[in-house]
C-alpha positions in Angstrom: 173.2 88.0 41.7 170.3 85.9 42.9 166.6 86.7 42.1 164.9 88.8 44.8 162.4 86.7 46.7 158.8 87.9 46.2 160.0 90.5 43.7 161.4 92.7 46.5 165.0 92.5 47.5 164.6 95.2 50.2 161.9 95.6 52.8 159.8 98.7 53.4 162.5 100.1 55.8 165.4 99.2 53.6 166.1 96.0 55.4 166.9 92.8 53.5 164.2 90.3 52.7 165.7 87.8 55.1 164.9 90.0 58.2 164.0 87.8 61.2 160.8 89.8 61.8 157.9 88.4 59.7 156.5 90.8 57.2 153.0 90.3 58.6 154.1 91.8 61.9 155.2 94.9 60.1 152.0 95.0 58.1 150.0 94.8 61.4 152.2 97.5 62.9 151.6 99.8 59.9 147.8 99.2 60.1 147.7 100.0 63.8 149.9 103.1 63.2 147.6 104.2 60.3 144.4 103.7 62.4 145.9 105.6 65.3 146.9 108.5 63.1 143.5 108.5 61.4 141.7 108.6 64.8 144.0 111.4 66.0 143.1 113.5 62.8 139.4 112.8 63.4 139.6 113.9 67.0 141.6 117.0 66.2 139.1 117.9 63.4 136.2 117.4 65.8 137.8 119.6 68.4 138.5 122.3 65.9 134.8 122.4 64.9 
């Protein structure tokens, strides 16, 4: 069994480390998703008040 590259043998979605999609792409996607969700929460909280 070979040593996992970067200390992680599986990606955040359970995909292998050799996935063709660069990890930085998924990182940016997660950031955009997080910011969008945060903005939605802020808007909903503002409307509730």
